[in-house]
N, C-alpha and C positions, 0 to 999 in steps of 0.2 A: 416393444413399440407397437400401434397402432398399426397398421398396415392404412389408416388414413393418411392426408396431405397434413399434420401439427404448422401452427407460425415457428419459427425457432423458437422464439421463447418458452414458447411451449412442448418443443420439443425438445427441449435442452432440460426444462423440467421434469420431461417422462424419465428422460435417458438418468439423469441424476435421480430419482427414486427409484428405478429399478438399479441401479447399480452404489454397490455396496463400499465402492473405493471412494477417497476425499484425501485430499492435500492439506497440508496447515504450513503456514510459512510463517517464521518470526523475522519481522523485518528489524532488527537493529539499528544498521547500520542506515545514514543522512546522505550517503552518495549516490551522486548519478547514476553510473552505471551500474552498482549494486539495487538501488530499485527497480532498474528497466530490470535486471534478471530476473527479481520475485514478480516485477509484473506477469514480465514474459510465459515464463512459467505458469503463473497463477491462469492467465487468459488462456494459454494452452490445455492446462488441465479440465479447465471449466469449456473450452468447443468438447472436451474428448464426453464430457457429460458426469463429469469428476464435481464432490463437493470441495471445496474451495474456503479457505479460510485464512487472509493476515492480520498476523498477531504483530501489531504496529509498538513498541519498546525505546527509547532513549531515543536516538536521532533520528530514527523508522520516523518517529512521528509525524518529522517535518515535511516527509510526504505526503501527509492528510492534513495539514497547515493550511489555513488562507492564505494568499500572499501577504506576504507582510505582516501580518496577525504577530502580535507578542506579548510574554509576558504578563499577567493583571495579577500579580504577585505583588505582597507588600512588600515585602522584606528584599534589602539590594541584591543579595546575591543570585539567588532567584530572578529575578528581574533580568541580571545580566545575563541568563540565561537565555531568557526569551528576546532580549538588544541583539545576542549574539547569532541567534537564530531563528531568526524571522521568520523563516519557514516558507510554505509554496512547492509545489513543483516545481514548477518553471525555475528556481532558484538553485538548486541542486548541484554544488561543485561533483567534479570529475573525480575518482580516491585519486587517481595519478594523473601527474601532466594538467593540474590545473591551472597552471600558473598566474594564478591572480583573475581568473576567471578567460582568461586566451583561451586556454586548453579546452573551458567548456563551450565556449562560445566557436572552436573550430568544429567540435566533436560535433554539436546542435545540427552545423551547416553540414557535414558530411551525409550526417543522418537524413536532414531536409533534402537534398540532393539525393537520397537516393532512396527515396518515400519512404521511410522507416520510422511510425511513430514515437513520439516524446511520452517524455512521464504522464504529461497531462491524459494526453490521448490513452495510452495505457492503462493507468485510472480511469478512466470513462468505461473504456472498452470492458472493463473486467467487473466494474457496476453494471455494465448492461447486461455482462454474461450470469449475473446473482456471485459474482465473491462475496463472501462475507469481510470485512472489514472491522477490525477488534481495536479499539485505543486501548491502552495499558493506562490503568485509571491509577496506578504506583508512580510511576511518569511522572505523568498527567502532573498528579499532587507536588513531585519533585521539583519540578521543571515551571510550574504553577501556568500550568497550559487548560484551555478550561474550553468546552462543547462547543463554547458561541467562538471560536479560534477555530476551528475543524471545520473540514470541507463537509458539505451538503451529501449525503451518504456513510455516511457512519455508521453502521450498523449499531456497535455498543460499546460502550465502556467498561470496561471489566479489570477483571487480573488473572495472575498467572494460573488460580486453577480453570477458570473456561478457557484456558489457552489450554491446558491440560485435558481438560473433558474432553476437549476438540483432539488432538493429537491421540489422545487412546483410541479414537475412533476411523483416526487415519490410518491409510498404508505410506503415505509416503508422508514426514516429514523435513521442513527444510530451516536451518540456521545463517539469515544472509543477515 
């Protein structure tokens, strides 16, 4: 690494280029606490200069869908998936103690009181640190999700072979 002072983004890019370590995360869950874990690990690894890729599939796609985005599918079953999974990182439920939203609201309040970032802020931080977001095309097709229903900053729409190519290069591979 150069001894000259670099801007944070440039310093991270240079560190990432010199470090062979990579982290891949498959985010299958659409639960707030599990999505938070994925983004906390991703941002920590990226801050250490590691290459990080998150592959979003099934319910995990809800974390990167625009708030209130629904399915554009023509058939009733995939439209129902879209209706039941409106998406948006702000609306993810807790995996335990959701209690119809009450538990999730209480958790968000505790997090706010302790200055802990929520999923939307963690997503923004991950993007700022260069974490690659890949949305699973197979699941998107199954659920009638289109690119325009995803948040800005999703780097790629791809299938499992793209994820596996990333995982093959990684030294840490997680499934959440």
